[in-house]
Residue frames relative to the residue before (quaternion, step in Angstrom):
aa qw qx qy qz dx dy dz
X 1.0000 0.0000 0.0000 0.0000 0.00 0.00 0.00
X 0.4720 -0.6688 0.5028 0.2776 3.52 -1.17 0.66
X 0.0546 -0.8298 0.5554 -0.0031 3.54 -0.61 1.09
X 0.2890 0.8048 -0.4770 0.2031 3.57 1.31 0.36
X 0.7713 0.3636 -0.1829 0.4893 3.59 1.06 -0.66
X 0.3158 0.8038 -0.4614 0.2030 3.52 1.39 0.30
X 0.6918 0.4793 -0.3034 0.4469 3.59 1.04 -0.60
X 0.5541 0.6225 -0.3900 0.3917 3.56 1.28 -0.25
X 0.3643 -0.7413 0.5228 0.2108 3.55 -0.83 1.04
X 0.4029 -0.6773 0.5399 0.2957 3.55 -0.90 0.82
X 0.5565 -0.6069 0.4507 0.3447 3.53 -1.13 0.76
X 0.4509 -0.6805 0.5080 0.2750 3.57 -0.85 0.96
X 0.1308 -0.7969 0.5891 0.0272 3.59 -0.61 1.21
X 0.0139 -0.7758 0.6308 -0.0092 3.54 -0.84 1.02
X 0.5342 -0.6206 0.4399 0.3689 3.58 -1.05 0.66
X 0.4958 -0.6792 0.4653 0.2764 3.57 -0.93 0.88
X 0.6918 -0.4634 0.3586 0.4222 3.54 -1.31 0.22
X 0.6100 0.5767 -0.3332 0.4293 3.54 1.14 -0.79
X 0.6747 0.5024 -0.2896 0.4566 3.58 0.95 -0.93
X 0.6557 0.5012 -0.3058 0.4747 3.52 1.09 -0.80
X 0.6372 0.5162 -0.3165 0.4767 3.63 1.01 -0.77
X 0.6372 0.5235 -0.3177 0.4680 3.59 1.03 -0.82
X 0.6568 0.4989 -0.3163 0.4687 3.53 0.93 -0.86
X 0.6724 0.4787 -0.3114 0.4708 3.67 0.89 -0.81
X 0.6254 0.5356 -0.3334 0.4591 3.57 1.03 -0.75
X 0.6838 0.4750 -0.2881 0.4732 3.57 0.81 -0.98
X 0.6262 0.5479 -0.3345 0.4424 3.58 1.05 -0.80
X 0.6699 0.5026 -0.2953 0.4598 3.56 0.92 -0.99
X 0.6678 0.4983 -0.2921 0.4694 3.58 0.91 -0.95
X 0.6478 0.5143 -0.3294 0.4553 3.58 1.01 -0.82
X 0.6816 0.4888 -0.2901 0.4608 3.57 0.89 -0.95
X 0.6224 0.5190 -0.3412 0.4762 3.58 1.04 -0.69
X 0.6766 0.4910 -0.3017 0.4584 3.60 0.84 -0.97
X 0.6786 0.5143 -0.2812 0.4426 3.58 0.93 -0.91
X 0.7739 0.3758 -0.1768 0.4781 3.59 0.92 -1.02
X 0.5500 0.6450 -0.4032 0.3449 3.57 1.15 -0.53
X 0.8353 0.1833 -0.1620 0.4924 3.53 -0.92 1.03
X 0.5667 0.6075 -0.3793 0.4073 3.56 1.28 0.06
X 0.4135 -0.6756 0.5409 0.2830 3.55 -1.15 0.60
X 0.2890 -0.8169 0.4756 0.1516 3.55 -0.09 1.39
X 0.6097 0.5452 -0.3642 0.4455 3.61 1.09 -0.62
X 0.6501 0.5126 -0.3045 0.4710 3.55 1.02 -0.87
X 0.6521 0.5143 -0.3099 0.4628 3.57 1.01 -0.83
X 0.6415 0.4986 -0.3358 0.4766 3.60 0.96 -0.82
X 0.6560 0.5162 -0.3196 0.4484 3.58 0.92 -0.77
X 0.6530 0.5110 -0.3016 0.4706 3.56 1.08 -0.82
X 0.6528 0.5080 -0.3038 0.4727 3.57 0.98 -0.84
X 0.6296 0.5416 -0.3218 0.4547 3.50 1.09 -0.74
X 0.6757 0.5088 -0.2756 0.4568 3.51 1.23 -0.54
X 0.4789 0.6654 -0.4367 0.3703 3.52 1.41 -0.05
X 0.5494 -0.6311 0.4418 0.3236 3.59 -0.95 0.97
X 0.4771 -0.6972 0.4611 0.2715 3.62 -0.74 1.05
X 0.6371 0.5115 -0.3491 0.4589 3.64 0.91 -0.79
X 0.6398 0.5277 -0.3187 0.4590 3.64 1.02 -0.80
X 0.6390 0.5327 -0.3081 0.4616 3.52 1.02 -0.94
X 0.6970 0.4564 -0.2859 0.4735 3.57 0.84 -0.92
X 0.6215 0.5257 -0.3466 0.4660 3.60 1.04 -0.65
X 0.6237 0.5391 -0.3271 0.4619 3.56 1.06 -0.82
X 0.6729 0.4846 -0.3103 0.4649 3.59 0.91 -0.82
X 0.6498 0.5023 -0.3275 0.4672 3.56 1.02 -0.73
X 0.6192 0.5359 -0.3409 0.4618 3.65 1.07 -0.70
X 0.6454 0.5180 -0.3130 0.4660 3.60 1.02 -0.83
X 0.6647 0.4777 -0.2998 0.4900 3.58 0.98 -0.86
X 0.6035 0.5490 -0.3446 0.4644 3.64 1.09 -0.76
X 0.6268 0.5613 -0.3424 0.4182 3.59 0.93 -0.84
X 0.7180 0.4084 -0.2608 0.4997 3.61 0.85 -0.89
X 0.6479 0.5266 -0.3379 0.4344 3.63 0.92 -0.83
X 0.5987 0.5958 -0.3665 0.3902 3.57 1.01 -0.75
X 0.6172 0.5334 -0.3486 0.4615 3.60 1.04 -0.74
X 0.6559 0.5105 -0.3110 0.4609 3.58 0.98 -0.86
X 0.6047 0.5530 -0.3347 0.4654 3.54 1.06 -0.74
X 0.6857 0.4862 -0.2772 0.4654 3.56 0.96 -0.95
X 0.6125 0.5267 -0.3459 0.4772 3.59 1.08 -0.71
X 0.6429 0.5215 -0.2990 0.4747 3.62 0.99 -0.93
X 0.6625 0.5240 -0.2862 0.4524 3.55 0.93 -0.93
X 0.7033 0.4593 -0.2628 0.4747 3.61 0.87 -0.99
X 0.6172 0.5238 -0.3551 0.4676 3.60 1.02 -0.71
X 0.6417 0.5205 -0.3176 0.4653 3.55 1.05 -0.72
X 0.6118 0.5571 -0.3427 0.4449 3.56 1.15 -0.65
X 0.6699 0.4891 -0.2824 0.4820 3.53 1.22 -0.54
X 0.3561 -0.7855 0.4311 0.2652 3.59 1.47 -0.08
X 0.6701 0.4555 -0.3399 0.4774 3.58 1.08 0.61
X 0.2503 0.8117 -0.4937 0.1863 3.55 1.21 0.53
X 0.1645 -0.7967 0.5784 0.0603 3.55 -0.90 1.01
X 0.7101 0.4325 -0.2308 0.5054 3.52 1.28 -0.32
X 0.4353 -0.6964 0.5111 0.2535 3.55 -1.10 0.75
X 0.7336 -0.4315 0.2799 0.4442 3.58 -1.22 0.10
X 0.6660 0.4986 -0.3223 0.4516 3.59 0.89 -0.92
X 0.6297 0.5264 -0.3391 0.4598 3.65 1.02 -0.76
X 0.6466 0.5233 -0.3089 0.4612 3.57 0.99 -0.91
X 0.6333 0.5205 -0.3180 0.4762 3.58 1.01 -0.75
X 0.6356 0.5175 -0.3269 0.4705 3.57 1.03 -0.80
X 0.6066 0.5439 -0.3772 0.4404 3.64 1.02 -0.58
X 0.6384 0.5441 -0.3152 0.4439 3.50 1.11 -0.77
X 0.6627 0.4712 -0.3051 0.4957 3.59 0.99 -0.78
X 0.6023 0.5506 -0.3515 0.4588 3.60 1.05 -0.63
X 0.6494 0.5130 -0.2821 0.4853 3.54 1.03 -0.96
X 0.6468 0.5151 -0.3284 0.4566 3.63 0.94 -0.82
X 0.6646 0.5215 -0.3171 0.4309 3.57 0.86 -0.94
X 0.7411 0.4065 -0.2440 0.4754 3.60 0.71 -1.04
X 0.5980 0.5178 -0.3752 0.4831 3.63 1.11 -0.39
X 0.6744 0.5227 -0.3013 0.4256 3.60 1.05 -0.81
X 0.7423 0.3872 -0.2287 0.4968 3.61 1.14 -0.44
X 0.6946 0.4215 -0.2791 0.5118 3.60 1.23 0.13
X 0.5611 -0.6159 0.4313 0.3463 3.66 -0.97 0.77
X 0.8482 0.1041 -0.1159 0.5062 3.52 -1.02 0.92
X 0.5095 -0.6812 0.4039 0.3364 3.58 1.25 0.55
X 0.3111 0.8028 -0.4735 0.1856 3.62 1.04 0.64
X 0.6472 0.5617 -0.3173 0.4061 3.64 1.17 -0.37
X 0.5524 0.6760 -0.3829 0.3021 3.59 1.16 -0.48
X 0.7415 0.4449 -0.2546 0.4330 3.59 0.60 -1.10
X 0.6212 0.5392 -0.3657 0.4354 3.67 0.92 -0.71
X 0.6788 0.4774 -0.2929 0.4750 3.55 0.98 -0.93
X 0.6119 0.5445 -0.3467 0.4571 3.61 1.04 -0.69
X 0.6415 0.5165 -0.3063 0.4773 3.58 1.00 -0.89
X 0.6480 0.5406 -0.3249 0.4270 3.55 0.92 -0.88
X 0.7086 0.4466 -0.2571 0.4820 3.58 0.88 -1.04
X 0.6211 0.5352 -0.3439 0.4577 3.63 1.02 -0.72
X 0.6606 0.4966 -0.2890 0.4832 3.60 1.00 -0.87
X 0.6014 0.5556 -0.3425 0.4608 3.59 1.10 -0.71
X 0.7096 0.4289 -0.2490 0.5006 3.56 1.06 -0.76
X 0.5766 -0.6483 0.3382 0.3646 3.61 1.28 0.47
X 0.4048 0.6190 -0.5464 0.3929 3.58 1.08 0.62
X 0.5039 -0.6764 0.4287 0.3236 3.62 -0.76 0.95
X 0.5966 -0.5811 0.4135 0.3679 3.58 -1.10 0.60
X 0.6469 0.5251 -0.3166 0.4535 3.60 0.93 -0.89
X 0.6621 0.5104 -0.2893 0.4662 3.61 0.92 -0.94
X 0.6824 0.4890 -0.2791 0.4662 3.55 0.88 -0.99
X 0.6371 0.5232 -0.3313 0.4589 3.58 0.99 -0.79
X 0.6756 0.4953 -0.3095 0.4500 3.59 0.81 -1.01
X 0.6584 0.5064 -0.3154 0.4589 3.60 0.89 -0.90
X 0.6887 0.4572 -0.3017 0.4749 3.67 0.79 -0.90
X 0.6265 0.5241 -0.3383 0.4673 3.64 1.01 -0.69
X 0.6478 0.5133 -0.3157 0.4660 3.61 0.97 -0.88
X 0.6499 0.5025 -0.3185 0.4730 3.60 0.90 -0.90
X 0.6762 0.5111 -0.3005 0.4372 3.60 0.91 -0.93
X 0.6349 0.5409 -0.3123 0.4548 3.54 1.00 -0.94
X 0.7053 0.4591 -0.2673 0.4694 3.57 0.79 -1.11
X 0.5882 0.5767 -0.3633 0.4354 3.61 1.06 -0.71
X 0.7010 0.4532 -0.2505 0.4904 3.55 0.85 -1.02
X 0.6363 0.5478 -0.3238 0.4362 3.55 1.00 -0.87
X 0.6694 0.4951 -0.2999 0.4657 3.60 0.88 -0.94
X 0.6448 0.5150 -0.3247 0.4621 3.62 0.93 -0.83
X 0.6562 0.5041 -0.3139 0.4655 3.57 0.96 -0.86
X 0.6533 0.5145 -0.3150 0.4575 3.59 0.96 -0.85
X 0.6261 0.5407 -0.3318 0.4534 3.58 0.96 -0.82
X 0.6700 0.5118 -0.2846 0.4562 3.56 0.98 -1.03
X 0.6606 0.4967 -0.3086 0.4709 3.59 0.96 -0.87
X 0.6437 0.5050 -0.3335 0.4684 3.63 0.94 -0.77
X 0.6211 0.5360 -0.3349 0.4634 3.60 1.06 -0.74
X 0.6514 0.5097 -0.3094 0.4693 3.58 0.99 -0.80
X 0.6882 0.4926 -0.2786 0.4539 3.58 0.93 -0.90
X 0.8399 0.2525 -0.0931 0.4714 3.55 0.64 -1.11
X 0.7804 0.2736 -0.1673 0.5368 3.62 1.23 -0.16
X 0.2065 0.8440 -0.4816 0.1144 3.55 1.25 0.54
X 0.7055 0.4944 -0.3017 0.4085 3.64 0.68 -0.99
X 0.6753 0.4549 -0.3130 0.4889 3.64 0.86 -0.84
X 0.6129 0.5602 -0.3417 0.4402 3.57 1.09 -0.73
X 0.6698 0.5038 -0.2879 0.4633 3.53 0.96 -0.97
X 0.6698 0.5159 -0.2866 0.4506 3.57 0.99 -0.94
X 0.7086 0.4605 -0.2667 0.4634 3.62 0.94 -0.80
X 0.7225 0.4667 -0.2478 0.4458 3.56 0.93 -0.94
X 0.0772 -0.8406 0.5290 0.0876 3.58 1.08 -0.79
X 0.8539 0.0491 -0.0060 0.5181 3.59 -0.64 -1.15
X 0.7057 0.4599 -0.2731 0.4645 3.64 1.12 -0.54
X 0.3825 0.7286 -0.4878 0.2914 3.60 1.26 0.19
X 0.6220 0.5427 -0.3245 0.4618 3.58 1.08 -0.75
X 0.6746 0.4784 -0.3240 0.4595 3.56 0.90 -0.77
X 0.5887 0.5566 -0.3514 0.4691 3.60 1.16 -0.55
X 0.6616 0.4983 -0.2854 0.4822 3.53 1.01 -0.92
X 0.6301 0.5168 -0.3263 0.4789 3.60 1.03 -0.72
X 0.6865 0.4610 -0.3103 0.4689 3.59 0.79 -0.92
X 0.6346 0.5275 -0.3288 0.4592 3.63 0.95 -0.75
X 0.6576 0.5263 -0.2895 0.4547 3.53 0.98 -1.01
X 0.6522 0.5111 -0.3139 0.4636 3.61 0.93 -0.87
X 0.6551 0.5124 -0.3129 0.4586 3.56 1.01 -0.79
X 0.6479 0.5169 -0.3058 0.4685 3.52 1.05 -0.88
X 0.6438 0.5299 -0.3150 0.4532 3.56 0.93 -0.97
X 0.6628 0.5093 -0.3020 0.4584 3.58 0.96 -0.94
X 0.6530 0.5023 -0.3212 0.4671 3.60 0.95 -0.79
X 0.6466 0.5183 -0.3170 0.4613 3.56 0.97 -0.91
X 0.6368 0.5188 -0.3220 0.4707 3.61 0.98 -0.82
X 0.6856 0.4865 -0.2973 0.4526 3.61 0.84 -0.95
X 0.6439 0.5031 -0.3130 0.4841 3.58 1.08 -0.83
X 0.6481 0.5243 -0.3138 0.4546 3.57 1.01 -0.74
X 0.6285 0.5199 -0.3211 0.4813 3.52 1.07 -0.73
X 0.6740 0.5096 -0.2802 0.4556 3.51 1.01 -0.87
X 0.6988 0.4830 -0.2512 0.4641 3.56 1.06 -0.92
X 0.8072 0.0506 0.0101 0.5880 3.57 1.00 -0.83
X 0.0904 -0.8695 0.4824 0.0566 3.59 0.52 1.11
X 0.6499 0.5215 -0.3148 0.4545 3.54 0.99 -0.82
X 0.6612 0.4998 -0.2985 0.4733 3.58 0.98 -0.91
X 0.6625 0.4857 -0.3118 0.4775 3.61 0.94 -0.85
X 0.6071 0.5513 -0.3688 0.4376 3.59 1.02 -0.71
X 0.6365 0.5332 -0.3233 0.4540 3.58 0.99 -0.83
X 0.6467 0.5250 -0.3010 0.4642 3.58 0.99 -0.98
X 0.6934 0.4876 -0.2819 0.4494 3.56 0.85 -1.02
X 0.6527 0.5036 -0.3175 0.4685 3.58 1.02 -0.83
X 0.6387 0.5175 -0.3311 0.4632 3.61 0.99 -0.80
X 0.6544 0.5125 -0.3042 0.4654 3.56 1.01 -0.82
X 0.6323 0.5281 -0.3103 0.4744 3.53 1.09 -0.80
X 0.6552 0.5144 -0.3016 0.4639 3.63 1.01 -0.86
X 0.6381 0.5249 -0.3298 0.4566 3.53 1.08 -0.85
X 0.6555 0.5119 -0.3047 0.4642 3.60 0.95 -0.80
X 0.6207 0.5236 -0.3364 0.4769 3.55 1.13 -0.67
X 0.6615 0.5118 -0.3011 0.4580 3.58 0.99 -0.89
X 0.6794 0.4562 -0.2725 0.5060 3.56 1.09 -0.74
X 0.4210 -0.7390 0.4284 0.3052 3.62 1.35 0.01
X 0.3731 0.6867 -0.5198 0.3450 3.56 1.14 0.66
X 0.7626 0.1976 -0.1048 0.6069 3.55 1.18 -0.66
X 0.3698 -0.6970 0.5539 0.2657 3.56 -1.17 0.48
X 0.5703 -0.5760 0.4267 0.4012 3.68 -1.04 0.58
X 0.0665 0.7984 -0.5888 0.1068 3.54 -0.95 0.97
X 0.3900 -0.7138 0.5473 0.1969 3.53 -0.80 1.18
X 0.6147 0.5691 -0.3321 0.4336 3.56 1.12 -0.85
X 0.6478 0.5231 -0.3282 0.4462 3.57 0.98 -0.83
X 0.6404 0.5185 -0.3243 0.4647 3.59 1.03 -0.80
X 0.6377 0.5036 -0.3315 0.4794 3.60 1.04 -0.64
X 0.6261 0.5266 -0.3368 0.4661 3.58 1.02 -0.75
X 0.6248 0.5321 -0.3321 0.4650 3.65 1.02 -0.80
X 0.6541 0.5055 -0.3042 0.4734 3.56 0.97 -0.90
X 0.6584 0.5121 -0.2991 0.4635 3.57 0.98 -0.84
X 0.6250 0.5453 -0.3033 0.4691 3.56 1.09 -0.81
X 0.6907 0.4678 -0.2752 0.4778 3.58 0.86 -0.95
X 0.6770 0.5006 -0.3071 0.4435 3.56 0.93 -0.84
X 0.6105 0.5630 -0.3259 0.4518 3.52 1.14 -0.74
X 0.7109 0.4234 -0.2656 0.4949 3.58 0.93 -0.78
X 0.5305 0.5681 -0.4216 0.4670 3.61 1.24 -0.31
X 0.6868 0.4658 -0.2976 0.4720 3.56 0.87 -0.86
X 0.6055 0.5650 -0.3423 0.4438 3.58 1.08 -0.76
X 0.6833 0.4704 -0.3180 0.4591 3.64 0.82 -0.86
X 0.5937 0.5429 -0.3608 0.4719 3.58 1.07 -0.59
X 0.6541 0.5158 -0.3018 0.4637 3.56 0.92 -0.95
X 0.6675 0.5092 -0.2971 0.4549 3.59 0.88 -0.98
X 0.6694 0.4916 -0.2975 0.4709 3.62 0.93 -0.83
X 0.7026 0.4689 -0.2592 0.4682 3.60 1.02 -0.71
X 0.7908 0.2578 -0.1200 0.5420 3.59 1.16 -0.44
X 0.0521 0.8586 -0.5082 0.0423 3.58 0.90 0.92
X 0.6555 0.5070 -0.3272 0.4541 3.63 0.94 -0.83
X 0.6741 0.4900 -0.2978 0.4656 3.57 0.93 -0.87
X 0.6293 0.5158 -0.3294 0.4789 3.60 1.05 -0.71
X 0.6091 0.5442 -0.3490 0.4595 3.60 1.02 -0.72
X 0.6435 0.5111 -0.3150 0.4748 3.60 1.03 -0.80
X 0.6648 0.4992 -0.3130 0.4593 3.56 0.96 -0.83
X 0.5905 0.5590 -0.3613 0.4564 3.58 1.16 -0.65
X 0.6440 0.5226 -0.2896 0.4779 3.58 1.05 -0.94
X 0.6737 0.4856 -0.2976 0.4710 3.57 0.92 -0.93
X 0.6454 0.5242 -0.3235 0.4518 3.59 1.02 -0.73
X 0.6183 0.5381 -0.3386 0.4622 3.54 1.13 -0.73
X 0.6350 0.5116 -0.3061 0.4912 3.60 1.07 -0.88
X 0.6372 0.5213 -0.3339 0.4591 3.59 0.97 -0.83
X 0.6758 0.4929 -0.3062 0.4545 3.60 0.75 -0.91
X 0.6729 0.5072 -0.2879 0.4550 3.59 0.97 -0.94
X 0.5887 0.5808 -0.3847 0.4100 3.60 1.05 -0.58
X 0.7004 0.4484 -0.2973 0.4690 3.62 0.89 -0.73
X 0.5911 0.5277 -0.3650 0.4888 3.61 1.23 -0.49
X 0.6584 0.5354 -0.2954 0.4390 3.54 1.02 -0.96
X 0.5609 0.6317 -0.3866 0.3700 3.62 1.06 -0.64
X 0.6742 0.4998 -0.2975 0.4551 3.57 0.86 -0.93
X 0.6382 0.5215 -0.3153 0.4706 3.57 1.09 -0.74
X 0.6166 0.5266 -0.3252 0.4865 3.57 1.13 -0.70
X 0.6516 0.4933 -0.3235 0.4769 3.59 0.93 -0.79
X 0.6050 0.5741 -0.3361 0.4375 3.57 1.07 -0.76
X 0.6837 0.4576 -0.2479 0.5115 3.53 1.06 -0.88
X 0.6335 0.5490 -0.3292 0.4346 3.55 1.10 -0.72
X 0.7029 0.4007 -0.2726 0.5206 3.61 1.17 -0.47
X 0.4835 -0.7172 0.3950 0.3094 3.55 1.31 0.50
X 0.2788 0.7611 -0.5191 0.2711 3.53 1.02 0.91
X 0.0045 0.7883 -0.6152 -0.0093 3.55 -1.20 0.47
X 0.5775 0.5990 -0.4346 0.3445 3.54 -1.35 0.25
X 0.7398 0.2561 -0.1696 0.5987 3.54 1.32 -0.27
X 0.4798 -0.6943 0.4485 0.2943 3.59 -0.84 0.88
X 0.6550 -0.5225 0.3989 0.3726 3.48 -1.27 0.65
X 0.6975 0.4918 -0.2824 0.4380 3.58 0.86 -0.99
X 0.6126 0.5516 -0.3422 0.4509 3.61 1.10 -0.69
X 0.6513 0.4956 -0.3161 0.4799 3.62 0.98 -0.84
X 0.6275 0.5421 -0.3200 0.4582 3.57 1.02 -0.84
X 0.7068 0.4655 -0.2625 0.4635 3.60 0.82 -0.96
X 0.6226 0.5218 -0.3475 0.4683 3.61 1.05 -0.66
X 0.6326 0.4995 -0.3445 0.4813 3.62 0.99 -0.71
X 0.6120 0.5452 -0.3453 0.4571 3.58 1.05 -0.77
X 0.6495 0.5259 -0.3100 0.4533 3.58 1.00 -0.91
X 0.6196 0.5263 -0.3412 0.4719 3.66 1.00 -0.76
X 0.7009 0.4735 -0.2874 0.4493 3.60 0.78 -1.00
X 0.6352 0.5157 -0.3279 0.4723 3.63 0.97 -0.78
X 0.6599 0.5296 -0.3131 0.4313 3.62 0.95 -0.86
X 0.7860 0.3466 -0.1662 0.4842 3.63 0.91 -0.91
X 0.4429 0.7576 -0.4237 0.2243 3.60 1.19 -0.40
X 0.7887 0.3408 -0.1710 0.4823 3.60 0.93 -0.83
X 0.4549 0.6978 -0.4453 0.3284 3.57 1.28 0.10
X 0.4672 -0.7354 0.4321 0.2329 3.61 -0.94 0.96
X 0.4411 0.6595 -0.4803 0.3739 3.55 0.79 1.08
X 0.5487 -0.6069 0.4497 0.3584 3.64 -1.01 0.66
X 0.8381 -0.0105 -0.0235 0.5450 3.58 -0.54 1.22
X 0.4481 -0.6940 0.4532 0.3349 3.65 1.22 0.27
X 0.2169 0.8140 -0.5150 0.1586 3.57 1.09 0.73
X 0.7439 0.3935 -0.2951 0.4524 3.53 -1.18 0.56
X 0.7621 0.3303 -0.2032 0.5185 3.60 0.51 -1.06
X 0.5894 0.5735 -0.3609 0.4398 3.58 1.10 -0.62
X 0.6798 0.4908 -0.2584 0.4798 3.51 0.93 -1.08
X 0.6680 0.5131 -0.3022 0.4462 3.56 0.90 -0.92
X 0.6806 0.4849 -0.2787 0.4732 3.57 0.89 -0.96
X 0.6157 0.5457 -0.3514 0.4469 3.59 1.03 -0.78
X 0.6749 0.5108 -0.2916 0.4456 3.57 0.86 -1.00
X 0.6793 0.4940 -0.2932 0.4567 3.61 0.94 -0.80
X 0.7059 0.4831 -0.2551 0.4508 3.55 0.92 -0.97
X 0.7748 0.3706 -0.1974 0.4727 3.55 0.94 -0.93
X 0.3675 0.6749 -0.5194 0.3738 3.58 1.29 0.37
X 0.7781 0.2989 -0.2092 0.5113 3.52 -0.65 0.99
X 0.6341 0.4653 -0.3075 0.5356 3.56 1.33 -0.45
X 0.7321 0.2303 -0.1600 0.6208 3.56 0.96 -0.90
X 0.5618 -0.5744 0.4695 0.3661 3.58 -1.17 0.57
X 0.7016 -0.5022 0.3206 0.3910 3.56 -1.24 0.57
X 0.7455 0.4091 -0.2370 0.4699 3.58 0.90 -0.91
X 0.7051 0.4323 -0.2837 0.4853 3.62 1.21 -0.04
X 0.4706 0.6953 -0.4490 0.3058 3.65 1.21 -0.24
X 0.7254 0.4175 -0.2738 0.4739 3.62 0.67 -1.06
X 0.6244 0.5112 -0.3692 0.4610 3.70 0.87 -0.72
X 0.6609 0.5030 -0.3310 0.4479 3.65 0.91 -0.80
X 0.6089 0.5226 -0.3527 0.4814 3.60 1.15 -0.62
X 0.6662 0.5070 -0.3280 0.4377 3.59 0.81 -0.89
X 0.6783 0.4758 -0.3025 0.4711 3.55 0.92 -0.91
X 0.6824 0.5061 -0.2919 0.4393 3.64 0.79 -1.02
X 0.7291 0.4124 -0.2263 0.4970 3.56 0.71 -1.13
X 0.6197 0.5564 -0.3437 0.4340 3.56 1.02 -0.81
X 0.7057 0.4596 -0.2700 0.4668 3.59 0.89 -0.89
X 0.7556 0.4317 -0.2310 0.4352 3.58 0.80 -1.09
X 0.7772 0.2692 -0.1967 0.5337 3.62 1.14 -0.21
X 0.7862 0.3666 -0.2242 0.4441 3.57 0.37 -1.15
X 0.6293 0.5195 -0.3277 0.4762 3.59 1.03 -0.77
X 0.6951 0.4697 -0.2760 0.4691 3.57 0.89 -1.04
X 0.6043 0.5555 -0.3507 0.4508 3.61 1.14 -0.66
X 0.6767 0.4865 -0.2728 0.4807 3.55 0.96 -0.93
X 0.6345 0.5239 -0.3099 0.4763 3.54 1.03 -0.80
X 0.6726 0.5107 -0.2758 0.4591 3.51 1.00 -0.91
X 0.5839 0.5582 -0.3421 0.4800 3.56 1.20 -0.75
X 0.6651 0.5109 -0.3070 0.4499 3.58 0.93 -0.90
X 0.6292 0.5203 -0.3237 0.4781 3.57 1.15 -0.74
X 0.6190 0.5282 -0.3242 0.4824 3.60 1.04 -0.86
X 0.6870 0.4617 -0.3065 0.4700 3.63 0.77 -0.98
X 0.6333 0.5309 -0.3270 0.4585 3.64 0.92 -0.84
X 0.6456 0.5295 -0.2994 0.4617 3.53 0.99 -0.90
X 0.6672 0.4874 -0.3094 0.4706 3.63 0.96 -0.80
X 0.6214 0.5333 -0.3395 0.4628 3.58 1.02 -0.83
X 0.6555 0.5372 -0.3013 0.4371 3.55 0.93 -1.05
X 0.6930 0.4845 -0.2755 0.4573 3.56 0.92 -0.98
X 0.6534 0.5026 -0.3288 0.4608 3.59 0.99 -0.78
X 0.6521 0.4878 -0.3299 0.4775 3.64 0.97 -0.71
X 0.6461 0.5105 -0.3248 0.4652 3.56 0.94 -0.82
X 0.6434 0.5223 -0.3290 0.4528 3.60 1.06 -0.78
X 0.6599 0.4948 -0.3271 0.4612 3.63 1.01 -0.72
X 0.6783 0.4885 -0.2943 0.4633 3.58 1.10 -0.68
X 0.5867 0.6130 -0.3753 0.3731 3.59 1.16 -0.44
């Protein structure tokens, strides 16, 4: 691997005021839509009736989901034999990535901030990039495989439950598959893909959709070079990558399982545990690639439509508040605390240096 630029600090990337305002706007609209016209006293009573062990287990599953990415970062950095960060620090990178992904459209802010903090901890830029790219590729790959298997082996129930949202599921799955194919193509034939990307960029410039940019060309070169290193890593560490694929599958299933736990926590019956789990998987696959901060709004809407009839009428909205509250808002607040704690730690360490 090329380590000529390992000492170069990545530019610190922070979400702009526009991204933060968009996140706040979508949050306000989502909360208004979700709570408008609801009997809040009835909802509070229903939530109070949720089994405490199920609530605690749901919270642990949500934390497990984010922590698992940190464990994989730690594991892959160790595979490179140049790891500078301990397990706890690697887990903090995962929460940092979750926070910045959650407040930026299409989750674009997460990886740059992870790279920044990993480099600050003296992990080389090339190693950090390869590890994060590998985790991202496998994350999308596993989600695409789960969606394909659902289509093959669970098509009829999926069609019956999703109804009008089946097209959105197909769109979300297709976008994931296309992204995985593009990433694999870049890894398999980086020079060929670079030519295609550059030609597409030139066409967009000619059509005046994009303006000429030397910086954009450098970013394309960096993108291709990063995946060139990633493919070398994947080929050299096949066994370790296989373990990461298994860990990613467990990570994905933990968030699907959470909704099924909430279903049991509200003492619901009539639908199998596996069906609830797979329906939550369908919701996540459908909205995963949508350019909204945290896929807010559409996630709640799709949840309500799909789980109508699965949860009883008086438990549907409480289950949404618990499920979405834990998997997004709770994790976002928890991640914010990690980010704040990390900043305090670094400022104190800087004063003591």
